[in-house]
C-alpha positions as CSV (number, residue, x, y, z in Angstrom):
1,M,181.9,57.6,76.6
2,N,178.9,58.8,78.4
3,G,177.4,55.4,79.0
4,F,173.8,55.0,77.9
5,I,171.8,56.7,80.7
6,Y,172.8,60.2,80.0
7,P,172.5,60.0,76.3
8,I,168.9,58.7,76.7
9,F,168.1,61.4,79.2
10,D,169.6,64.2,77.0
11,K,167.3,63.0,74.1
12,L,164.4,63.1,76.2
13,I,165.2,66.7,77.3
14,G,165.8,67.3,73.6
15,V,162.1,66.1,73.0
16,L,160.6,68.1,75.9
17,Y,162.2,70.9,74.5
18,Y,159.6,71.1,71.6
19,T,156.8,70.6,73.9
20,N,157.4,73.9,75.7
21,I,155.3,76.6,74.5
22,V,157.6,79.4,75.0
23,E,159.8,78.3,72.0
24,L,156.7,78.6,70.0
25,F,156.5,82.4,71.0
26,K,160.1,82.9,70.5
27,Y,159.9,81.1,66.8
28,I,157.0,83.4,65.9
29,A,158.7,86.6,67.3
30,K,161.8,85.6,65.0
31,C,159.4,85.6,61.9
32,I,159.5,89.3,62.3
33,P,161.3,91.0,59.2
34,K,165.0,91.8,60.6
35,H,166.0,95.3,61.1
36,Q,168.8,96.2,58.8
37,N,171.0,97.9,61.3
38,K,171.3,94.8,63.3
39,T,173.5,91.5,62.9
40,D,171.8,88.2,62.8
41,K,172.6,87.3,66.4
42,E,171.3,90.6,67.6
43,D,168.1,90.1,65.8
44,F,167.7,86.7,67.2
45,I,168.1,87.9,70.7
46,S,166.0,90.9,70.5
47,Y,163.1,89.1,68.7
48,A,163.4,86.0,71.3
49,N,163.1,88.5,74.2
50,I,159.9,90.1,72.7
51,G,158.7,86.3,72.1
52,I,159.4,85.7,75.8
53,D,157.7,88.9,76.9
54,I,154.6,88.0,75.0
55,Y,154.6,84.6,76.6
56,Q,154.8,86.1,80.0
57,I,151.6,88.3,79.1
58,F,149.9,85.1,77.7
59,K,150.4,82.7,80.7
60,W,149.6,85.4,83.3
61,S,146.3,86.4,81.4
62,M,145.4,82.9,81.4
63,L,145.7,82.5,85.1
64,I,143.9,85.7,85.8
65,I,141.0,84.9,83.2
66,F,140.5,81.4,84.9
67,W,140.7,82.7,88.4
68,F,138.4,85.8,87.9
69,F,135.8,83.7,86.2
70,E,136.3,81.0,88.6
71,Y,136.8,78.3,86.0
72,K,136.7,74.8,87.4
73,N,136.6,72.4,84.4
74,Q,139.2,69.9,83.7
75,A,140.7,71.9,80.6
76,S,141.6,74.9,82.9
77,K,143.2,72.4,85.1
78,F,145.1,70.8,82.6
79,I,146.3,74.3,81.1
80,I,147.4,75.3,84.5
81,Y,149.4,72.3,85.2
82,Y,151.0,72.5,81.5
83,L,151.9,76.3,82.2
84,I,153.6,75.2,85.8
85,Y,155.5,72.5,83.9
86,S,156.6,75.0,81.3
87,N,157.6,77.4,83.9
88,L,159.7,75.1,85.4
89,F,161.2,73.5,82.3
90,V,162.6,76.9,81.1
91,Y,164.7,77.4,83.9
92,F,165.8,73.8,83.9
93,Y,166.8,73.8,80.5
94,Y,168.5,77.2,80.1
95,H,170.2,77.4,83.5
96,V,170.7,73.9,84.7
97,W,171.0,71.4,81.7
98,G,172.4,74.0,79.4
99,S,171.2,75.3,76.1
100,K,172.7,75.2,72.8
101,Y,173.1,79.0,73.1
102,K,175.8,80.9,75.0
103,Q,174.3,82.9,78.0
104,R,174.9,86.6,77.9
105,T,176.1,88.2,81.2
106,D,175.9,91.9,80.5
107,R,174.1,94.0,83.4
108,K,170.8,94.7,81.2
109,T,170.6,90.8,80.5
110,L,171.0,89.9,84.0
111,N,168.5,92.4,85.4
112,R,166.0,90.9,82.8
113,K,166.9,87.4,84.0
114,F,166.5,88.4,87.6
115,L,163.0,90.0,86.9
116,N,161.8,87.0,85.0
117,Y,162.9,84.7,87.7
118,L,161.0,86.5,90.3
119,S,157.9,86.5,88.0
120,A,158.2,82.7,87.5
121,I,158.2,82.2,91.2
122,A,155.4,84.5,91.8
123,F,153.5,82.6,88.8
124,Y,153.8,79.1,90.1
125,L,152.8,80.3,93.7
126,L,149.6,81.7,92.3
127,C,149.0,78.8,90.0
128,Y,149.0,76.5,93.0
129,A,146.7,78.9,95.0
130,Y,144.2,79.0,91.9
131,L,144.3,75.2,92.1
132,Y,143.9,74.8,95.9
133,Q,140.6,77.2,95.6
134,M,139.1,76.3,92.4
135,H,139.8,72.4,91.7
136,F,140.7,71.1,95.0
137,S,138.9,73.0,97.8
138,E,136.7,70.2,98.6
139,I,139.6,67.9,99.5
140,I,141.2,70.3,101.6
141,K,140.3,71.4,105.2
142,W,140.1,75.0,105.4
143,P,140.2,77.2,108.5
144,D,136.8,78.1,109.5
145,N,135.5,76.5,106.3
146,L,136.5,79.9,104.6
147,I,137.4,79.3,101.0
148,D,138.7,82.5,99.3
149,S,141.7,83.6,97.3
150,T,143.4,85.4,100.3
151,N,143.4,81.9,102.1
152,A,144.5,80.1,98.9
153,I,147.4,82.5,98.3
154,Y,148.6,81.9,102.0
155,L,148.2,78.2,101.8
156,S,150.4,78.2,98.6
157,I,153.1,80.2,100.2
158,A,153.1,78.4,103.4
159,N,153.3,74.9,101.7
160,A,155.9,76.2,99.3
161,F,158.2,77.3,102.3
162,T,157.0,74.4,104.7
163,L,155.5,77.0,107.1
164,T,152.9,75.9,109.5
165,Y,149.6,75.2,107.6
166,G,147.4,77.2,110.4
167,G,144.5,74.9,110.1
168,F,144.9,73.7,106.5
169,M,144.9,70.1,105.8
170,P,144.9,67.8,102.7
171,L,142.1,65.3,103.1
172,T,143.0,62.8,100.3
173,Q,145.9,61.3,98.6
174,E,145.2,63.4,95.7
175,A,145.6,66.6,97.7
176,R,148.7,65.3,99.1
177,V,150.3,64.7,95.9
178,V,149.3,68.4,94.8
179,F,150.9,69.6,98.0
180,M,154.0,67.4,97.5
181,S,154.3,68.6,93.9
182,E,154.3,72.2,95.0
183,L,157.1,71.3,97.4
184,I,159.2,69.8,94.7
185,N,158.7,72.7,92.4
186,T,160.1,75.1,95.2
187,F,163.0,72.9,96.0
188,L,164.0,72.6,92.4
189,F,163.6,76.6,92.1
190,F,165.4,77.3,95.2
191,T,168.3,74.9,95.3
192,I,169.0,73.6,91.8
193,I,168.0,76.5,89.7
194,V,168.7,79.5,91.8
195,S,172.4,78.3,92.1
196,N,172.9,78.6,88.5
197,S,170.6,81.4,87.6
198,I,170.9,84.3,89.9
199,P,172.7,87.1,88.1
200,N,176.1,87.9,89.0
201,H,176.2,91.5,88.4
202,T,180.1,91.6,88.9
203,E,180.6,89.5,85.8
204,G,178.2,91.6,84.1
205,I,179.7,94.9,84.9
206,K,183.3,93.7,83.8
207,E,181.9,92.7,80.4
208,D,180.3,96.2,80.0
209,E,183.6,97.8,80.8
210,L,185.3,95.6,78.3
211,Q,182.9,96.6,75.6
212,K,183.6,100.3,76.2
């Protein structure tokens, strides 16, 4: 018996799984007609990877467009918050909580996982930089009152890795909450998630050798 707390939380994670937009991209990609020379499992993996890559392009495009055109409305802020959540949930679900699919450990998959992991870190750091510059600039003290993308990126990296702020300071409770949420994001990525998702190339090489 697992008591009642774990089953409830497990059900909650199952519900949140369906709120993650990357699964929609994977589902659409799976609708592509199957290649006759592949097994069903190989088809699923191939098209799921295509869906993930399309999602990567989508989320980066949204951030770049919002930042380039200096969108400051509530809709853009909500979308970026959602993408940050989705970015984190993917790694939590597949590498910590454990999905229903067996994780592959061949060398190409491990390299792909590592590349996606680096992209995920860069993405959430730049998302917070966008938020600081476009949505919270008035409730943050900026050095020399210079509000630009360079300072915003510096602030995001400094806050994430608990470096000295160098003249930056949250001026309201809301700004402190945003700063704190980035620290929590970093903690989850670099402690819980990293320990479970950094590729182990030794295992991948062994599996490649066995397949020869």
